[in-house]
C-alpha positions as CSV (number, residue, x, y, z in Angstrom):
1,M,-31.1,-16.4,7.2
2,S,-28.3,-15.6,9.7
3,T,-27.8,-12.3,11.5
4,D,-27.4,-9.4,9.0
5,I,-23.6,-9.0,8.6
6,I,-23.7,-5.2,8.0
7,D,-25.8,-4.7,11.1
8,R,-23.2,-6.8,13.0
9,L,-20.2,-4.9,11.7
10,A,-21.9,-1.5,12.2
11,G,-23.1,-2.4,15.8
12,I,-26.8,-1.8,14.9
13,E,-29.2,-3.0,17.6
14,P,-32.7,-4.2,16.7
15,G,-35.2,-1.3,17.0
16,S,-32.5,1.4,17.0
17,P,-32.7,4.5,14.8
18,L,-30.2,3.0,12.4
19,D,-32.1,-0.3,12.3
20,R,-35.3,1.6,11.3
21,L,-33.3,3.6,8.7
22,R,-32.0,0.4,7.1
23,R,-35.5,-1.2,7.1
24,R,-36.7,1.7,4.8
25,R,-34.6,0.0,2.1
26,P,-35.5,-3.7,2.6
27,D,-34.4,-4.7,-0.9
28,A,-30.9,-3.2,-0.5
29,R,-30.5,-4.7,2.9
30,D,-31.6,-8.1,1.7
31,H,-29.4,-8.0,-1.4
32,A,-26.3,-7.1,0.6
33,Q,-26.9,-10.0,3.0
34,R,-27.5,-12.4,0.2
35,G,-24.3,-11.3,-1.5
36,Y,-22.4,-12.0,1.7
37,L,-23.9,-15.5,2.0
38,A,-23.2,-16.2,-1.6
39,L,-19.5,-15.3,-1.3
40,F,-19.1,-16.7,2.3
41,P,-21.3,-19.8,2.5
42,E,-21.9,-21.0,6.0
43,S,-21.7,-24.7,5.2
44,P,-18.3,-26.3,5.6
45,A,-17.7,-26.9,1.9
46,P,-19.5,-25.0,-0.8
47,A,-21.3,-27.2,-3.4
48,P,-19.9,-27.0,-6.9
49,D,-23.1,-25.6,-8.4
50,T,-23.4,-22.6,-6.0
51,G,-21.4,-20.3,-8.2
52,T,-18.6,-20.1,-5.6
53,G,-15.9,-20.0,-8.3
54,E,-13.5,-22.7,-7.3
55,V,-12.3,-20.7,-4.3
56,S,-12.2,-22.7,-1.1
57,R,-13.8,-21.6,2.2
58,V,-10.3,-21.1,3.8
59,E,-9.1,-19.1,0.9
60,R,-12.2,-16.8,1.1
61,H,-11.7,-16.3,4.8
62,A,-7.9,-15.6,4.4
63,V,-8.5,-13.0,1.7
64,A,-11.3,-11.4,3.7
65,A,-9.1,-11.2,6.8
66,F,-6.4,-9.6,4.7
67,V,-8.7,-7.1,3.1
68,A,-10.3,-6.2,6.4
69,G,-6.8,-5.6,7.8
70,L,-5.8,-3.4,4.9
71,H,-8.9,-1.2,5.6
72,Q,-7.9,-1.2,9.3
73,D,-11.6,-1.8,10.3
74,A,-11.6,-3.4,13.7
75,P,-15.1,-5.0,13.6
76,A,-14.4,-6.5,10.1
77,I,-11.0,-7.7,11.2
78,G,-12.5,-9.3,14.3
79,H,-15.2,-11.0,12.2
80,Y,-13.1,-12.3,9.3
81,A,-9.9,-13.0,11.2
82,G,-12.1,-15.0,13.6
83,L,-13.6,-17.1,10.7
84,L,-10.1,-17.8,9.4
85,A,-8.8,-18.7,12.9
86,A,-11.7,-21.1,13.3
87,D,-11.1,-22.8,9.9
88,A,-7.3,-22.7,9.6
89,P,-5.6,-21.4,12.8
90,E,-2.2,-22.2,11.2
91,L,-2.9,-19.5,8.6
92,A,-4.2,-16.8,10.9
93,A,-0.8,-15.7,12.1
94,A,0.7,-15.7,8.6
95,V,-2.2,-13.6,7.2
96,A,-1.9,-11.2,10.2
97,A,1.8,-10.8,9.5
98,E,1.1,-9.9,5.8
99,V,-1.5,-7.3,6.9
100,E,1.1,-5.7,9.1
101,A,3.6,-5.6,6.2
102,A,1.1,-4.5,3.6
103,T,-0.9,-1.8,5.4
104,T,-0.5,1.6,3.8
105,T,-2.7,4.5,2.5
106,G,-4.0,4.9,-1.0
107,P,-5.2,4.7,-3.6
108,Y,-2.1,5.2,-5.7
109,G,-0.4,3.6,-8.7
110,I,1.2,4.2,-12.1
111,Y,-0.9,5.0,-15.2
112,P,0.4,3.8,-18.6
113,E,2.0,6.4,-20.9
114,G,-0.7,8.7,-22.0
115,P,-2.9,11.7,-20.9
116,L,-3.1,10.4,-17.3
117,A,0.6,9.6,-16.8
118,G,1.1,12.9,-15.0
119,E,-1.3,11.7,-12.3
120,S,0.8,8.7,-11.4
121,V,1.5,8.3,-7.7
122,P,4.1,5.6,-6.7
123,G,3.4,3.5,-3.6
124,L,4.0,0.2,-1.9
125,V,3.9,-2.9,-4.2
126,H,3.3,-5.7,-1.7
127,R,5.0,-9.0,-2.1
128,V,4.2,-11.8,0.3
129,G,7.1,-12.5,2.7
130,D,6.4,-16.1,3.8
131,R,5.2,-17.9,0.7
132,T,5.8,-21.2,2.3
133,A,3.3,-20.6,5.1
134,L,0.6,-19.4,2.7
135,G,1.3,-21.4,-0.4
136,E,1.9,-19.9,-3.8
137,R,-1.8,-19.8,-4.7
138,L,-2.9,-17.9,-1.6
139,A,0.2,-15.7,-1.7
140,A,-0.7,-14.6,-5.2
141,A,-4.3,-14.0,-4.1
142,L,-3.2,-11.6,-1.3
143,E,-0.9,-9.7,-3.6
144,H,-3.8,-9.3,-6.1
145,A,-6.1,-8.2,-3.3
146,H,-3.6,-5.5,-2.3
147,L,-3.4,-4.4,-5.9
148,L,-7.2,-4.0,-6.1
149,V,-7.4,-2.1,-2.8
150,F,-4.5,0.3,-3.3
151,R,-3.4,0.2,-6.9
152,P,-6.6,-0.5,-9.0
153,R,-5.2,1.6,-11.9
154,E,-2.5,-1.1,-12.3
155,A,-4.9,-4.0,-12.6
156,D,-3.9,-5.2,-16.0
157,K,-3.4,-8.4,-18.0
158,E,0.0,-9.1,-16.4
159,A,-1.7,-9.1,-12.9
160,L,-4.2,-11.7,-14.1
161,R,-1.4,-13.8,-15.6
162,A,0.3,-13.8,-12.2
163,L,-2.8,-15.3,-10.7
164,A,-3.0,-17.9,-13.5
165,R,0.6,-18.9,-13.0
166,A,-0.2,-19.5,-9.4
167,G,-3.0,-21.9,-10.3
168,W,-6.1,-19.7,-10.4
169,S,-8.7,-20.4,-13.0
170,T,-10.6,-17.7,-14.9
171,T,-13.6,-18.4,-12.8
172,G,-11.6,-18.3,-9.6
173,I,-10.0,-15.0,-10.6
174,V,-13.5,-13.5,-11.2
175,T,-14.6,-14.8,-7.7
176,L,-11.5,-13.4,-6.1
177,S,-12.2,-10.0,-7.6
178,Q,-15.8,-10.2,-6.5
179,L,-14.7,-10.9,-2.9
180,V,-12.4,-7.9,-2.7
181,S,-15.0,-5.5,-4.2
182,F,-17.8,-6.8,-2.0
183,L,-15.7,-6.5,1.1
184,T,-14.7,-3.0,0.3
185,F,-18.4,-2.1,-0.2
186,Q,-19.4,-3.9,3.0
187,I,-16.8,-2.2,5.1
188,R,-17.5,1.2,3.8
189,V,-21.2,0.9,4.4
190,A,-20.7,-0.4,7.9
191,T,-18.2,2.4,8.6
192,G,-20.6,5.0,7.3
193,L,-23.4,3.7,9.4
194,R,-21.2,3.8,12.5
195,L,-20.3,7.4,11.8
196,L,-24.0,8.2,11.2
197,G,-24.9,6.5,14.5
198,A,-22.3,8.4,16.4
199,T,-23.4,11.7,14.9
200,T,-27.1,11.0,15.7
201,Q,-26.2,10.1,19.3
202,T,-24.1,13.3,19.7
203,S,-27.0,15.4,18.3
204,H,-29.5,13.6,20.6
205,E,-27.3,14.3,23.6
206,Y,-26.9,17.9,22.6
207,Q,-30.6,18.4,22.3
208,E,-31.1,16.8,25.8
209,A,-28.5,19.0,27.3
210,R,-30.0,22.3,26.0
211,P,-31.8,24.4,28.6
């Protein structure tokens, strides 16, 4: 199995305190890595029977680079934008431009009429600018990813119909949603571990500096 992706994104060195901490939960660590490899197979073309959901390798890397950019997480951006650039350099600049146009803060969104309507918060509804460069299918995927990251309360049947009109099958839509949710989980875990590592290091330095 390849290098643990969360360790890589969190900057965890073998034998470090954070490495030892993660090894206390080997099942959780293994499941997270297996989830990554299931959604981002390392072979050039996923086999039809791997459950990859009719989403190409390039599409996966493009969506991942976009979602990492929306989270503004530098290690994740470096990893996934690098994968996209290696597979489809002509798409990398287009996806980066969409990240720049789509980055905002959230979550926000409009609740339907009812008891929660008063908690509605309007915000950016991202629409891809260069649909020619990305193609209609990938453009729709990035718009849906933005919806799931920032406006999950607006994820309704019409949002799914928009994907279907762009050529996404039911299985592909499920896989796309899995990609976005897994990436959000992965980035948050890696961010938390980096913060924990920084706190631990600061505490250690403080203890050493005490008279």
